[in-house]
C-alpha positions in Angstrom: 66.3 41.0 -24.7 63.5 40.6 -22.1 61.4 37.4 -22.3 57.8 37.7 -23.2 55.0 35.5 -21.9 52.1 34.7 -24.3 48.7 33.7 -23.1 45.8 32.6 -25.2 42.3 33.1 -23.8 39.4 31.0 -25.1 36.0 32.3 -24.0 32.8 30.2 -23.9 31.1 32.5 -26.5 33.8 31.5 -29.0 35.8 34.7 -28.7 39.6 34.5 -28.6 42.2 36.9 -27.2 46.0 36.8 -27.1 48.0 38.6 -24.4 51.7 39.2 -24.4 53.1 40.2 -21.1 56.7 41.1 -20.0 56.2 38.9 -16.9 54.2 35.8 -15.9 50.5 36.5 -15.3 49.6 37.3 -11.7 47.3 35.0 -9.7 44.7 37.7 -9.5 44.6 38.2 -13.3 44.1 34.4 -13.8 41.3 34.4 -11.2 39.6 37.3 -12.9 39.8 35.7 -16.3 38.3 32.3 -15.2 35.9 33.8 -12.7 37.1 32.3 -9.5 39.7 30.0 -8.0 42.1 28.5 -10.5 43.0 24.9 -11.4 46.0 24.1 -13.6 45.8 21.4 -16.2 49.1 20.1 -17.5 49.7 19.8 -21.2 51.9 16.7 -21.8 55.3 17.6 -23.2 54.7 21.4 -23.0 55.9 24.1 -20.6 52.5 25.9 -20.9 49.4 24.7 -19.1 45.7 25.4 -19.1 44.2 27.6 -16.4 40.5 26.9 -15.6 38.0 27.6 -12.9 38.5 25.0 -10.2 34.7 24.8 -9.6 33.6 25.1 -13.2 31.5 21.9 -13.1 29.9 22.7 -9.8 29.1 26.2 -10.9 27.6 24.7 -14.1 29.7 26.9 -16.3 29.2 26.4 -20.0 31.4 24.0 -22.0 34.3 25.6 -23.6 34.0 25.4 -27.4 37.7 24.7 -28.0 38.5 22.6 -24.9 35.3 20.6 -24.8 36.1 18.6 -21.7 36.6 21.9 -19.7 34.1 24.4 -18.4 34.2 28.2 -18.7 37.0 30.4 -20.0 40.3 28.6 -20.5 43.6 30.4 -20.4 46.6 28.7 -22.1 50.0 29.9 -21.0 53.0 29.8 -18.7 52.5 29.7 -14.9 55.5 30.5 -12.7 
């Protein structure tokens, strides 16, 4: 059985989306979702991490309603 990779996307407007892919998400997909260069934020004790816009503060992106210390869209999932 092929492994599946699950990604949760938390948008600044409060919307939520779940993606299940047969492979890890590509860099270009991550960049498109967060609107620019990515930064990875480790989640202690987890294999998954948070993927955010590296320049979210400088670009004055809105605060994420779920991850309040982060700006813009946040993607939670596995990064290869």
